[in-house]
N, C-alpha and C positions, 0 to 999 in steps of 0.2 A: 725475019723481015722487021720485027719490032725494034731490034737493036739498031738497024739502019735508020729507022724512023726517028729514034731518039737522037741520032747523030745530026739529023737535019732540023732538029727542034730550034726554035728561035732563041737567041741569046737572052732576050728580054723575058721570055717565059721561063727559061732556066734560072735566071736571076730571081724572079718572083718566087718560084718554088724553093730555091735555096735559102733565101732570106726571109721567108714567111714564118719561120720558127715552127714548122710542122703543121701550120694551119691549112696550107694549100698543098695537096698531095699529088695532084696530077696536072696534065696539060690543060684539060677542060676547065678545071677550077681556076687555073692561072689566067686563061683567056677571059673568063667571066669577070675576074677581079680587074683585069686591065681594061675591059670594055666599060665596066661600071665606073672606074676611075676616070677614064676619058670622057664618059657621058657627064659625070659630075663637073669636070672642068669646063666642058662646053656649056652646060646649063649655067654655071657660075658666070662664065664670060658673057652669055646672052643677057642675063639679069643685070650684070654690071654695066654693060653697054647701054641698055635701054633705060636704066634708072640714073645713069650718071648725069644726064641733062636736067634732072629734077632737083638735084642737090646743089646748093651754093648759088643759085640764081637769086638776084635781088628782085623783090616783088614790090610793086607800087601799091600803096595802101588804097583800099577801095574808095575812100572818100576823095581821092585825087584822080581816080581813073577817068571819070566822065564829067569832071568839072570844066565847063567851057571857059571859066575865068583863069585857069592855069595855062600859061603858054607852054607849048610842047617843048620848047628849048629848056624849060626849068624842070621838066619831069626827071631828067637824069640826076639832078641835084637833090631830089627828095630822099628822105631816109628810107632805108629798106625795113621790111618787117623783121628780118633776121630769123635765125632758127631759135 
């Protein structure tokens, strides 16, 4: 029955075992490696999505933020703090 089970093994798992250079020896290890890899990609994506809005935005200098003498139409023309 085990030989039939290997026949139905996922192509991805077979590929991981074949090209691991002997580091991954069976299906369970291949599944763990694939899950860790996918988890890393998901974590990286979440971090990238939530931090992408923080980088590259122009910031208004503190001295101009609450100055009632600065017209709001001129705020866009003010220099940014930059990285």
